[in-house]
Backbone as CSV, one residue per row, in Angstrom:
resi,resn,N_x,N_y,N_z,CA_x,CA_y,CA_z,C_x,C_y,C_z
1,UNK,80.967,130.954,48.209,80.792,130.872,49.212,81.600,129.323,49.321
2,UNK,82.686,130.084,49.663,84.165,128.481,49.483,85.144,129.171,50.727
3,UNK,85.055,128.228,51.656,86.863,128.840,52.309,87.454,127.339,52.546
4,UNK,88.949,127.462,52.260,89.400,126.561,52.139,89.814,125.904,53.701
5,UNK,90.125,126.631,54.164,90.503,126.301,56.188,89.107,127.633,56.689
6,UNK,88.177,126.880,57.671,87.572,128.005,57.740,88.499,128.216,59.613
7,UNK,89.686,127.645,59.718,89.959,128.509,60.975,90.917,129.291,60.655
8,UNK,91.424,129.545,59.532,92.265,130.827,58.779,91.347,131.870,58.127
9,UNK,89.789,131.212,57.840,88.741,132.614,57.189,88.426,133.715,58.019
10,UNK,88.762,134.848,57.186,88.730,135.546,57.755,87.429,136.816,57.844
11,UNK,87.331,136.811,59.532,85.820,137.573,59.768,85.949,138.712,60.252
12,UNK,84.459,139.231,59.834,84.310,140.117,60.144,83.781,140.784,61.826
13,UNK,84.405,141.632,62.843,83.390,142.132,64.095,81.932,142.326,63.817
14,UNK,81.470,142.044,64.272,79.828,142.038,65.300,79.522,142.725,66.165
15,UNK,80.837,142.341,66.933,80.281,143.090,67.853,81.365,142.966,69.223
16,UNK,81.777,143.283,70.505,83.068,143.407,70.942,83.337,142.281,71.019
17,UNK,82.534,140.827,71.094,83.335,139.233,71.211,82.893,138.298,70.088
18,UNK,81.953,139.088,68.858,81.452,138.324,68.052,82.220,138.611,66.545
19,UNK,81.935,137.377,65.577,82.095,137.834,64.064,81.775,137.370,63.444
20,UNK,81.646,137.560,62.414,80.952,136.152,61.315,81.125,136.828,59.851
21,UNK,81.000,135.814,59.197,82.104,135.828,57.334,80.400,135.263,56.904
22,UNK,79.317,136.432,56.585,77.886,135.614,56.041,78.135,134.627,54.349
23,UNK,77.506,133.997,54.085,77.751,133.402,52.900,76.128,133.955,52.485
24,UNK,75.213,133.939,52.775,73.654,134.147,52.902,73.323,134.680,54.157
25,UNK,72.094,135.557,53.451,71.706,136.211,54.545,70.578,137.239,54.450
26,UNK,69.920,136.625,53.770,68.185,136.912,52.964,67.328,137.282,53.207
27,UNK,66.969,137.174,54.940,65.668,137.366,55.366,65.284,136.444,55.678
28,UNK,64.917,135.333,55.217,64.873,133.972,55.680,65.921,132.579,56.121
29,UNK,67.350,132.653,55.150,68.105,132.187,55.476,69.402,132.871,56.050
30,UNK,70.114,132.455,56.945,71.450,133.175,56.992,72.379,132.019,57.240
31,UNK,73.558,132.073,56.271,74.356,130.304,56.371,75.762,131.302,56.471
32,UNK,76.163,130.868,57.404,78.389,131.600,57.437,78.948,130.864,58.517
33,UNK,80.056,131.984,58.986,80.849,131.417,59.847,80.593,131.990,61.286
34,UNK,81.090,131.865,61.950,80.840,132.615,63.683,81.929,131.961,65.211
35,UNK,82.107,133.492,65.277,83.160,133.082,65.739,82.839,134.125,67.836
36,UNK,83.273,133.690,68.987,82.583,134.371,69.656,83.542,134.243,70.360
37,UNK,84.455,135.073,71.730,85.650,135.005,72.696,84.547,134.400,73.616
38,UNK,85.424,133.908,74.680,84.481,133.767,76.178,84.151,134.644,76.319
39,UNK,82.798,134.161,77.746,82.192,134.915,78.253,80.530,134.120,78.103
40,UNK,79.688,134.913,79.344,78.566,134.499,79.196,77.709,134.971,77.597
41,UNK,76.635,134.438,76.838,75.266,134.462,75.912,74.352,133.902,76.836
42,UNK,73.688,134.899,76.685,71.728,134.595,76.912,70.589,135.340,76.057
43,UNK,71.085,134.460,74.948,69.902,135.171,73.872,69.211,133.564,72.998
44,UNK,68.559,133.456,73.796,67.796,132.705,73.637,67.451,133.067,71.812
45,UNK,66.734,131.217,71.822,66.329,131.387,69.619,64.694,132.262,69.748
46,UNK,64.999,133.208,69.023,62.874,133.731,68.491,63.381,132.998,67.458
47,UNK,62.020,133.413,66.089,61.675,131.942,65.495,62.107,131.293,64.872
48,UNK,63.466,130.993,64.651,64.364,130.438,63.830,64.906,129.477,64.573
49,UNK,64.941,127.545,63.398,66.036,126.822,64.031,67.205,127.080,63.281
50,UNK,68.414,126.447,63.760,69.532,126.654,63.836,70.157,125.147,63.584
51,UNK,70.808,125.073,62.704,72.433,124.109,63.002,73.779,124.249,63.097
52,UNK,74.246,124.095,63.835,75.682,124.740,64.517,77.160,123.200,64.585
53,UNK,78.098,123.441,63.194,79.511,122.293,63.660,80.228,123.337,64.076
54,UNK,80.599,123.060,65.250,81.749,123.985,66.061,83.312,122.576,65.355
55,UNK,83.729,123.771,65.010,85.673,123.444,64.934,86.377,124.423,65.688
56,UNK,86.276,124.796,66.463,87.649,125.059,67.628,86.499,125.734,68.759
57,UNK,87.113,125.580,70.029,86.979,126.149,71.838,85.944,124.934,72.065
58,UNK,85.664,125.514,73.156,84.638,125.030,74.077,84.021,126.001,75.100
59,UNK,82.570,125.454,74.555,81.680,126.205,75.688,80.685,124.745,76.291
60,UNK,79.563,125.606,77.344,78.674,124.506,77.583,77.156,126.112,77.533
61,UNK,76.274,125.223,76.916,75.136,125.336,76.511,74.287,124.201,77.436
62,UNK,73.392,125.393,78.409,72.414,125.323,79.037,70.829,125.540,78.478
63,UNK,70.012,124.452,78.958,68.590,125.371,78.688,67.990,124.078,80.036
64,UNK,66.872,124.174,80.376,65.733,123.751,81.329,65.798,122.532,80.823
65,UNK,66.998,121.713,82.325,66.464,120.330,81.654,67.241,119.610,80.854
66,UNK,68.995,120.364,80.217,69.500,120.130,79.220,70.689,121.332,79.750
67,UNK,72.301,119.588,79.527,73.922,120.454,79.547,73.861,120.174,78.003
68,UNK,74.147,120.662,76.941,75.584,120.364,76.293,77.223,120.699,76.416
69,UNK,78.301,119.688,76.122,79.313,120.035,76.571,79.708,120.441,74.639
70,UNK,80.160,121.513,74.932,80.418,121.465,72.849,81.436,121.786,72.387
71,UNK,82.447,121.092,72.024,84.156,120.648,71.837,84.398,120.704,70.180
72,UNK,85.367,121.065,69.614,86.045,120.956,68.037,85.238,119.495,67.772
73,UNK,84.449,119.281,67.256,83.751,118.377,66.120,82.414,117.692,66.266
74,UNK,81.991,118.588,67.292,80.043,119.222,67.825,79.653,119.179,66.644
75,UNK,78.215,118.544,66.486,77.258,118.880,65.609,76.277,119.290,66.406
76,UNK,75.029,120.455,66.698,73.685,120.189,66.892,73.227,120.896,66.610
77,UNK,71.730,120.902,66.708,70.627,121.735,66.190,69.632,122.369,67.530
78,UNK,69.477,122.963,67.111,68.804,123.822,68.550,67.082,124.437,67.283
79,UNK,65.974,124.140,68.249,64.644,124.018,67.093,64.413,125.702,67.942
80,UNK,63.068,126.818,67.321,63.218,127.900,67.759,62.408,128.072,68.300
81,UNK,62.649,129.239,69.536,61.717,129.790,70.573,63.173,128.052,71.856
82,UNK,63.825,128.454,71.464,64.580,127.405,72.495,65.711,128.100,73.392
83,UNK,65.233,128.342,75.017,65.721,129.103,75.695,67.783,129.034,75.866
84,UNK,67.994,129.015,75.544,69.869,128.379,75.412,70.478,129.879,76.020
85,UNK,71.094,129.560,76.755,72.064,129.561,78.117,74.161,130.031,77.398
86,UNK,74.487,130.432,76.799,76.115,130.194,76.685,77.423,130.520,77.433
87,UNK,77.860,128.811,78.077,79.003,130.093,78.972,80.440,129.229,77.874
88,UNK,80.983,130.691,77.005,82.267,130.262,76.292,83.014,130.388,77.151
89,UNK,84.234,128.924,77.383,84.913,128.997,78.417,86.341,129.406,77.069
90,UNK,86.523,129.275,75.914,87.564,129.511,75.171,86.849,129.548,74.026
91,UNK,87.326,130.585,73.128,87.526,131.379,71.533,86.474,129.644,70.624
92,UNK,85.105,130.156,70.310,84.623,129.464,69.584,84.545,129.928,67.955
93,UNK,84.540,128.817,67.170,84.048,129.469,65.303,83.566,128.461,65.152
94,UNK,82.361,128.043,64.546,81.143,127.383,64.397,80.530,127.827,62.940
95,UNK,80.717,126.414,62.052,79.703,126.910,60.772,78.186,126.712,61.334
96,UNK,77.158,128.253,60.474,76.022,128.007,60.958,75.071,128.260,59.843
97,UNK,74.022,127.442,60.432,72.589,127.740,59.049,71.767,128.650,60.384
98,UNK,71.180,129.563,60.220,69.470,129.725,61.061,68.584,129.910,59.932
99,UNK,67.236,128.993,59.819,66.492,129.019,59.066,65.309,129.687,59.738
100,UNK,64.765,130.654,58.954,63.854,131.996,59.482,62.317,131.450,58.935
101,UNK,62.764,130.947,58.238,61.320,130.619,57.475,60.171,129.543,58.800
102,UNK,58.788,129.450,58.076,57.258,129.160,58.722,58.308,127.666,58.703
103,UNK,57.993,127.411,60.202,57.999,125.657,61.178,57.814,125.487,62.279
104,UNK,57.165,124.241,62.470,57.027,123.843,63.722,57.696,123.991,64.922
105,UNK,57.759,124.136,66.670,58.628,123.307,67.346,58.800,122.459,67.232
106,UNK,60.554,122.100,67.838,60.723,120.941,68.142,61.551,120.767,69.467
107,UNK,62.550,119.484,69.772,63.686,119.936,70.094,64.891,119.526,69.745
108,UNK,65.609,120.620,70.947,67.365,120.054,70.174,67.679,118.648,69.725
109,UNK,68.696,119.191,69.377,69.887,117.581,69.073,71.499,117.936,68.722
110,UNK,72.103,116.562,69.696,73.238,117.015,70.178,74.278,115.453,69.555
111,UNK,74.946,115.986,68.807,76.158,115.172,68.585,77.751,115.274,69.310
112,UNK,78.495,114.240,70.016,79.502,115.080,71.048,80.377,115.549,70.137
113,UNK,80.587,114.371,68.777,81.910,114.234,67.933,81.475,113.175,66.788
114,UNK,81.353,114.434,65.443,81.484,113.931,64.569,82.096,112.605,63.121
115,UNK,82.990,113.312,64.111,84.457,112.732,63.077,84.066,110.571,63.631
116,UNK,83.828,110.753,65.027,83.756,109.180,65.429,82.312,108.614,65.264
117,UNK,81.486,109.175,64.370,80.352,108.357,64.807,80.195,107.601,64.033
118,UNK,79.538,106.409,63.921,79.411,104.763,63.755,78.112,105.307,62.564
119,UNK,78.746,105.281,61.023,77.923,105.471,60.131,77.219,104.326,59.609
120,UNK,77.438,102.752,60.075,77.052,101.860,59.586,77.482,101.278,58.177
121,UNK,76.351,100.460,58.296,76.798,100.192,56.625,76.758,101.050,55.268
122,UNK,78.181,100.593,54.298,78.785,101.599,53.179,77.551,100.669,52.259
123,UNK,76.903,101.624,51.318,76.563,100.739,49.929,77.017,102.075,49.051
124,UNK,76.870,101.517,47.620,77.798,102.223,46.343,76.996,102.978,45.653
125,UNK,77.360,104.109,45.044,76.763,105.466,45.224,75.724,104.861,43.496
126,UNK,74.710,105.525,43.170,73.591,104.659,42.215,74.464,104.711,40.851
127,UNK,75.103,105.925,41.087,75.694,106.230,39.465,77.196,106.627,39.583
128,UNK,77.726,105.432,39.317,79.830,105.745,39.525,80.049,105.874,37.758
129,UNK,81.004,107.310,37.869,82.025,107.596,36.778,82.956,106.791,36.431
130,UNK,83.907,106.207,38.149,84.793,105.450,38.218,85.159,105.423,39.709
131,UNK,86.567,103.927,39.319,86.316,103.714,41.137,85.370,102.780,41.678
132,UNK,85.003,102.781,42.581,83.435,101.892,43.452,83.319,102.809,44.486
133,UNK,82.993,104.201,44.077,82.920,105.115,45.816,81.900,103.867,46.156
134,UNK,82.054,104.104,47.855,81.036,103.565,48.696,80.504,105.195,49.170
135,UNK,78.866,104.480,50.339,78.927,106.265,50.589,77.831,105.183,52.007
136,UNK,77.798,106.472,53.514,76.726,106.674,54.407,76.645,107.879,55.028
137,UNK,76.032,108.018,55.462,75.145,108.775,55.527,74.406,108.204,57.020
138,UNK,74.368,109.257,58.025,72.909,109.914,58.799,72.549,110.650,59.252
139,UNK,71.668,111.013,59.160,70.503,111.966,59.517,70.744,112.163,60.526
140,UNK,71.437,113.397,61.857,71.018,113.772,63.792,69.751,114.259,63.628
141,UNK,69.509,114.989,62.963,68.312,116.065,62.934,67.880,116.716,61.408
142,UNK,66.190,116.154,61.642,65.518,116.221,60.144,64.119,116.695,60.754
143,UNK,64.159,118.173,60.610,62.685,118.716,60.985,62.590,120.440,60.366
144,UNK,61.315,120.518,60.624,60.566,121.408,58.981,61.577,121.391,57.380
145,UNK,62.742,121.894,56.910,63.478,122.009,56.213,64.345,121.807,56.548
146,UNK,64.966,120.753,57.645,66.681,120.978,57.764,66.877,119.445,58.044
147,UNK,67.806,118.990,57.098,68.583,118.098,57.288,70.072,118.555,57.995
148,UNK,70.367,117.428,59.242,71.599,117.574,59.892,72.414,116.128,60.147
149,UNK,73.528,116.255,59.024,74.236,115.252,59.965,75.273,114.993,59.223
150,UNK,75.568,113.466,58.731,77.197,113.374,58.547,77.389,112.099,57.605
151,UNK,77.822,112.490,56.921,78.225,111.836,55.643,79.725,111.373,55.328
152,UNK,79.892,110.028,54.787,81.681,109.958,54.468,81.662,108.772,52.828
153,UNK,82.366,108.815,52.060,82.684,108.281,51.549,83.739,107.913,50.394
154,UNK,83.518,106.442,49.793,85.427,105.971,49.517,85.279,106.168,48.510
155,UNK,86.704,106.432,48.073,87.481,107.081,46.932,86.621,106.886,46.135
156,UNK,86.586,107.265,44.336,86.257,107.681,42.921,85.410,108.719,42.938
157,UNK,84.630,108.511,41.408,84.181,109.405,40.974,82.669,109.425,40.792
158,UNK,81.838,110.239,40.889,80.152,110.359,40.502,79.973,111.178,40.543
159,UNK,78.603,112.215,39.210,77.883,112.704,39.737,76.778,113.965,40.739
160,UNK,76.873,114.380,40.831,75.703,115.674,41.783,74.969,115.882,41.359
161,UNK,74.146,116.286,41.841,73.030,117.815,41.269,72.365,117.842,42.637
162,UNK,72.003,119.652,43.016,71.234,120.012,44.186,69.816,120.026,43.270
163,UNK,68.828,119.368,43.811,67.460,119.562,42.692,66.488,119.979,44.233
164,UNK,66.355,120.868,43.958,65.217,121.837,45.191,65.766,121.779,46.571
165,UNK,67.519,121.917,46.939,67.786,121.731,48.227,68.624,122.819,48.174
166,UNK,69.666,123.668,49.034,70.773,123.636,49.028,72.262,122.904,50.302
167,UNK,73.135,123.247,49.948,73.570,122.032,51.518,74.910,122.744,51.625
168,UNK,75.176,123.149,52.593,76.577,123.499,53.034,76.962,122.074,54.182
169,UNK,78.267,122.437,53.497,79.250,121.199,54.582,80.871,121.962,55.008
170,UNK,81.202,120.951,55.623,82.881,121.269,56.500,82.879,119.673,56.237
171,UNK,84.649,119.960,55.841,84.890,118.658,55.738,86.132,118.104,56.981
172,UNK,85.351,116.951,57.330,85.944,116.457,58.242,87.475,115.465,58.132
173,UNK,87.402,114.977,57.572,88.826,114.232,56.868,88.763,113.656,55.659
174,UNK,90.098,113.281,55.083,89.852,112.886,53.593,90.495,113.917,52.494
175,UNK,90.160,113.266,51.453,90.755,114.424,50.085,89.427,114.481,49.414
176,UNK,89.163,115.487,48.351,88.301,115.459,47.757,88.677,116.600,46.411
177,UNK,87.652,116.990,45.696,87.320,118.060,44.568,86.013,117.318,44.060
178,UNK,85.819,118.140,43.826,83.846,119.195,43.900,85.036,120.135,42.654
179,UNK,83.496,119.331,41.278,84.273,119.882,39.805,82.279,120.385,39.475
180,UNK,82.474,121.475,39.550,81.371,121.534,39.182,81.594,122.277,37.402
181,UNK,79.541,122.209,37.004,79.487,122.333,36.116,79.912,123.057,34.641
182,UNK,79.787,124.192,35.654,79.995,125.651,35.074,81.880,126.133,34.782
183,UNK,82.219,124.893,35.585,83.842,124.909,35.026,84.971,125.641,36.738
184,UNK,84.335,125.599,37.322,85.337,125.490,39.110,85.178,124.740,40.047
185,UNK,86.317,124.347,40.190,86.801,123.633,40.842,86.922,124.060,42.360
186,UNK,86.907,123.355,43.289,86.861,123.406,44.782,88.082,121.940,45.261
187,UNK,88.857,122.778,46.482,89.364,121.394,46.227,89.351,121.862,47.923
188,UNK,88.987,120.040,48.502,87.958,120.003,49.804,88.767,118.926,50.529
189,UNK,89.518,119.592,51.637,90.250,119.315,52.619,89.811,119.023,53.414
190,UNK,90.850,119.117,54.702,89.851,119.113,56.295,89.650,120.261,56.946
191,UNK,88.656,121.091,56.791,88.312,122.586,57.591,87.585,123.443,56.536
192,UNK,87.861,122.774,54.734,87.206,123.254,53.743,86.026,123.595,54.656
193,UNK,84.735,124.695,53.751,82.960,124.691,54.134,83.273,125.616,52.659
194,UNK,81.730,124.761,52.340,81.244,124.682,50.729,80.264,125.364,50.938
195,UNK,79.318,125.957,50.636,77.734,125.837,50.538,78.046,125.943,48.349
196,UNK,76.219,124.480,48.659,75.921,124.203,47.026,74.863,124.481,46.830
197,UNK,74.333,125.418,46.229,72.510,126.310,46.049,72.095,125.105,44.971
198,UNK,70.983,125.428,45.797,69.906,124.454,44.678,70.200,125.174,42.867
199,UNK,70.159,123.488,41.892,70.204,123.636,40.736,72.872,123.605,40.135
200,UNK,72.199,123.549,41.413,74.313,123.238,40.524,74.311,121.616,40.442
201,UNK,75.285,121.478,39.357,75.268,120.191,39.150,77.222,120.380,38.817
202,UNK,77.125,119.116,38.748,78.451,118.156,39.354,78.914,116.880,39.444
203,UNK,80.664,117.219,39.850,80.545,115.596,40.055,81.774,116.040,40.916
204,UNK,81.841,114.744,42.133,83.145,114.638,42.991,83.771,113.665,42.558
205,UNK,85.195,113.941,43.091,86.402,113.037,42.653,86.680,112.843,43.890
206,UNK,86.664,112.273,44.999,87.320,112.133,45.712,88.449,111.225,46.009
207,UNK,89.271,111.194,46.748,91.243,110.741,45.918,91.205,109.879,47.641
208,UNK,90.577,110.607,48.769,91.017,109.604,50.010,89.749,109.792,50.416
209,UNK,89.005,109.088,51.730,87.716,108.215,51.807,87.765,109.992,52.627
210,UNK,86.307,110.311,52.882,86.338,112.374,52.650,84.832,111.863,53.502
211,UNK,84.885,112.438,54.813,83.521,113.125,55.661,83.974,113.930,55.482
212,UNK,82.354,114.331,55.848,81.312,116.036,56.476,80.510,115.941,56.520
213,UNK,79.789,117.217,57.839,79.312,117.791,58.542,78.112,118.368,58.033
214,UNK,76.935,117.513,57.404,76.125,119.027,56.674,74.767,119.238,56.544
215,UNK,74.681,120.136,56.285,72.899,120.712,56.526,72.787,120.627,55.254
216,UNK,71.360,120.106,55.468,70.838,120.541,53.962,69.633,121.517,53.935
217,UNK,69.479,122.613,52.735,68.180,123.593,53.441,67.250,122.910,51.791
218,UNK,65.973,122.448,52.714,65.214,122.253,51.417,64.445,123.499,50.947
219,UNK,64.301,123.946,49.905,63.512,125.019,49.631,62.314,124.865,48.769
220,UNK,62.100,123.340,48.837,60.508,123.125,48.255,59.768,122.651,49.673
221,UNK,58.120,122.950,49.561,56.681,123.244,50.090,57.332,124.701,50.976
Protein backbone atom coordinates (compact mmCIF):
# COMPACT_ATOMS: atom_id res chain seq x y z
CA UNK A 1 0.00 0.00 0.00
CA UNK A 2 2.84 2.32 -0.99
CA UNK A 3 3.98 3.82 -4.27
CA UNK A 4 7.17 5.88 -4.35
CA UNK A 5 5.92 8.14 -7.17
CA UNK A 6 2.27 8.57 -8.11
CA UNK A 7 3.24 9.93 -11.52
CA UNK A 8 4.90 6.70 -12.59
CA UNK A 9 2.64 4.21 -10.78
CA UNK A 10 1.22 1.61 -13.17
CA UNK A 11 -2.59 1.64 -13.31
CA UNK A 12 -4.97 -0.98 -14.72
CA UNK A 13 -7.54 0.12 -17.34
CA UNK A 14 -11.12 0.06 -16.01
CA UNK A 15 -12.86 1.57 -19.05
CA UNK A 16 -12.16 3.25 -22.39
CA UNK A 17 -10.89 6.40 -20.64
CA UNK A 18 -10.19 5.39 -17.04
CA UNK A 19 -7.57 3.41 -15.10
CA UNK A 20 -7.13 2.57 -11.44
CA UNK A 21 -4.67 1.29 -8.84
CA UNK A 22 -6.70 0.19 -5.80
CA UNK A 23 -5.14 0.05 -2.35
CA UNK A 24 -8.38 -0.99 -0.63
CA UNK A 25 -11.74 -2.06 -2.09
CA UNK A 26 -13.80 -3.95 0.48
CA UNK A 27 -17.35 -2.83 -0.29
CA UNK A 28 -17.28 -0.07 2.31
CA UNK A 29 -14.06 1.78 1.55
CA UNK A 30 -12.26 2.26 -1.75
CA UNK A 31 -8.81 3.86 -1.64
CA UNK A 32 -6.37 4.21 -4.49
CA UNK A 33 -5.10 6.13 -7.51
CA UNK A 34 -7.32 6.93 -10.50
CA UNK A 35 -6.77 8.43 -13.95
CA UNK A 36 -9.10 9.71 -16.69
CA UNK A 37 -8.39 11.00 -20.19
CA UNK A 38 -10.13 14.11 -21.64
CA UNK A 39 -13.89 14.18 -22.13
CA UNK A 40 -17.11 14.52 -20.14
CA UNK A 41 -18.01 12.44 -17.10
CA UNK A 42 -21.54 12.76 -15.77
CA UNK A 43 -21.49 10.39 -12.83
CA UNK A 44 -23.09 11.97 -9.74
CA UNK A 45 -22.01 10.46 -6.44
CA UNK A 46 -24.45 7.95 -5.01
CA UNK A 47 -24.43 7.00 -1.34
CA UNK A 48 -20.78 7.78 -0.60
CA UNK A 49 -18.45 10.60 0.45
CA UNK A 50 -15.21 11.07 -1.49
CA UNK A 51 -11.95 12.91 -0.89
CA UNK A 52 -9.52 13.59 -3.73
CA UNK A 53 -6.07 15.06 -4.25
CA UNK A 54 -5.14 15.92 -7.85
CA UNK A 55 -1.55 15.48 -9.03
CA UNK A 56 -1.82 15.99 -12.82
CA UNK A 57 -4.22 17.33 -15.40
CA UNK A 58 -7.05 19.83 -15.47
CA UNK A 59 -10.80 19.41 -15.00
CA UNK A 60 -13.79 21.69 -14.46
CA UNK A 61 -16.33 20.19 -12.08
CA UNK A 62 -19.76 21.82 -12.04
CA UNK A 63 -22.93 21.39 -10.01
CA UNK A 64 -25.92 23.67 -9.47
CA UNK A 65 -24.46 26.92 -8.12
CA UNK A 66 -20.91 25.52 -7.96
CA UNK A 67 -17.88 25.35 -10.25
CA UNK A 68 -14.46 24.00 -9.25
CA UNK A 69 -11.32 24.49 -11.34
CA UNK A 70 -9.31 21.39 -10.44
CA UNK A 71 -5.57 21.43 -11.21
CA UNK A 72 -2.41 19.85 -9.78
CA UNK A 73 -2.35 20.58 -6.06
CA UNK A 74 -6.14 20.76 -5.67
CA UNK A 75 -7.57 18.98 -2.62
CA UNK A 76 -11.32 18.59 -2.33
CA UNK A 77 -14.13 16.48 -0.92
CA UNK A 78 -17.64 15.79 -2.19
CA UNK A 79 -20.57 14.49 -0.15
CA UNK A 80 -22.93 11.67 -0.96
CA UNK A 81 -25.57 12.33 -3.63
CA UNK A 82 -23.70 15.34 -5.03
CA UNK A 83 -24.53 15.96 -8.73
CA UNK A 84 -21.11 16.87 -10.16
CA UNK A 85 -20.39 17.00 -13.91
CA UNK A 86 -16.74 16.59 -14.96
CA UNK A 87 -15.26 18.24 -18.04
CA UNK A 88 -11.76 16.76 -18.24
CA UNK A 89 -9.50 19.07 -20.29
CA UNK A 90 -6.18 17.27 -19.70
CA UNK A 91 -5.62 13.71 -18.44
CA UNK A 92 -6.09 13.76 -14.68
CA UNK A 93 -4.61 11.54 -11.99
CA UNK A 94 -5.67 11.65 -8.36
CA UNK A 95 -5.52 9.94 -4.98
CA UNK A 96 -9.04 9.09 -3.82
CA UNK A 97 -10.91 7.80 -0.79
CA UNK A 98 -14.52 6.66 -1.29
CA UNK A 99 -16.47 6.00 1.92
CA UNK A 100 -19.69 4.01 1.46
CA UNK A 101 -20.39 3.60 5.17
CA UNK A 102 -23.54 5.17 6.62
CA UNK A 103 -23.41 8.94 6.89
CA UNK A 104 -25.27 12.22 6.74
CA UNK A 105 -25.40 14.65 3.78
CA UNK A 106 -23.14 17.69 3.60
CA UNK A 107 -21.67 20.27 1.20
CA UNK A 108 -18.47 20.00 -0.86
CA UNK A 109 -15.19 21.60 0.18
CA UNK A 110 -12.46 22.72 -2.20
CA UNK A 111 -8.86 23.87 -1.76
CA UNK A 112 -7.24 25.11 -4.96
CA UNK A 113 -3.62 24.53 -3.88
CA UNK A 114 -2.52 22.38 -0.96
CA UNK A 115 1.09 23.43 -1.51
CA UNK A 116 0.46 27.06 -0.58
CA UNK A 117 -2.20 26.73 2.15
CA UNK A 118 -1.26 28.74 5.25
CA UNK A 119 -1.22 26.23 8.11
CA UNK A 120 -0.74 28.80 10.85
CA UNK A 121 1.53 28.62 13.86
CA UNK A 122 3.63 25.47 14.33
CA UNK A 123 3.63 23.53 17.59
CA UNK A 124 6.21 21.05 18.95
CA UNK A 125 5.49 17.35 18.66
CA UNK A 126 4.36 16.03 22.05
CA UNK A 127 6.89 13.15 22.07
CA UNK A 128 10.28 13.55 20.41
CA UNK A 129 13.07 11.06 19.79
CA UNK A 130 15.54 13.48 18.16
CA UNK A 131 15.71 17.10 17.08
CA UNK A 132 12.95 19.67 17.55
CA UNK A 133 10.16 18.78 15.10
CA UNK A 134 7.43 21.43 14.81
CA UNK A 135 4.14 20.53 13.12
CA UNK A 136 1.11 22.31 11.68
CA UNK A 137 -2.12 21.05 10.17
CA UNK A 138 -5.46 22.27 8.82
CA UNK A 139 -8.54 20.13 8.17
CA UNK A 140 -10.42 21.48 5.15
CA UNK A 141 -13.25 18.93 5.52
CA UNK A 142 -14.30 16.90 8.53
CA UNK A 143 -17.54 15.03 8.01
CA UNK A 144 -19.00 11.67 8.92
CA UNK A 145 -15.79 9.67 9.49
CA UNK A 146 -13.45 11.37 7.00
CA UNK A 147 -10.98 14.14 7.85
CA UNK A 148 -9.25 15.78 4.89
CA UNK A 149 -6.43 18.29 5.16
CA UNK A 150 -2.80 19.34 4.94
CA UNK A 151 0.03 18.76 7.46
CA UNK A 152 3.67 19.73 7.58
CA UNK A 153 6.54 19.16 9.98
CA UNK A 154 10.11 20.39 10.34
CA UNK A 155 13.08 18.00 10.69
CA UNK A 156 13.30 15.64 13.63
CA UNK A 157 12.36 12.14 14.76
CA UNK A 158 9.21 11.13 16.63
CA UNK A 159 6.96 8.09 17.15
CA UNK A 160 3.52 7.60 15.60
CA UNK A 161 0.63 5.20 15.99
CA UNK A 162 -2.71 4.78 14.25
CA UNK A 163 -5.28 4.13 16.96
CA UNK A 164 -8.75 3.59 15.52
CA UNK A 165 -8.12 5.14 12.12
CA UNK A 166 -6.43 4.60 8.77
CA UNK A 167 -4.61 7.38 6.97
CA UNK A 168 -3.67 7.75 3.31
CA UNK A 169 -1.55 10.66 2.18
CA UNK A 170 0.45 12.05 -0.71
CA UNK A 171 3.73 13.82 -0.04
CA UNK A 172 3.77 17.32 -1.51
CA UNK A 173 7.29 18.45 -0.61
CA UNK A 174 10.29 17.61 1.56
CA UNK A 175 11.84 14.29 2.52
CA UNK A 176 11.19 11.83 5.32
CA UNK A 177 11.53 8.15 6.16
CA UNK A 178 8.55 6.36 7.68
CA UNK A 179 9.77 3.43 9.79
CA UNK A 180 7.23 0.80 10.83
CA UNK A 181 7.87 -1.18 14.00
CA UNK A 182 7.60 -4.39 11.94
CA UNK A 183 10.88 -3.43 10.22
CA UNK A 184 9.58 -1.94 6.97
CA UNK A 185 10.83 1.49 5.92
CA UNK A 186 9.36 3.82 3.31
CA UNK A 187 11.14 6.67 1.56
CA UNK A 188 8.79 9.66 1.39
CA UNK A 189 9.55 12.26 -1.27
CA UNK A 190 7.21 14.42 -3.40
CA UNK A 191 4.71 12.15 -5.15
CA UNK A 192 4.96 9.25 -2.69
CA UNK A 193 1.59 7.82 -1.62
CA UNK A 194 1.14 5.52 1.36
CA UNK A 195 -1.72 4.00 3.35
CA UNK A 196 -1.03 3.49 7.06
CA UNK A 197 -3.71 1.19 8.51
CA UNK A 198 -5.24 1.33 11.96
CA UNK A 199 -2.94 -0.35 14.46
CA UNK A 200 0.26 0.68 12.67
CA UNK A 201 3.06 1.90 14.94
CA UNK A 202 6.48 3.29 14.10
CA UNK A 203 8.38 6.54 13.79
CA UNK A 204 8.88 9.45 11.46
CA UNK A 205 12.38 10.60 10.56
CA UNK A 206 11.95 13.97 8.85
CA UNK A 207 15.10 14.94 6.94
CA UNK A 208 13.69 18.06 5.21
CA UNK A 209 10.47 19.85 6.17
CA UNK A 210 7.75 17.60 4.78
CA UNK A 211 4.22 18.49 3.72
CA UNK A 212 1.42 16.05 2.92
CA UNK A 213 -2.21 16.07 1.78
CA UNK A 214 -4.06 13.52 3.90
CA UNK A 215 -7.35 11.75 4.43
CA UNK A 216 -7.97 10.16 7.81
CA UNK A 217 -10.59 7.40 7.83
CA UNK A 218 -12.01 6.92 11.31
CA UNK A 219 -13.04 3.31 11.93
CA UNK A 220 -14.69 3.97 15.28
CA UNK A 221 -18.42 4.42 15.73
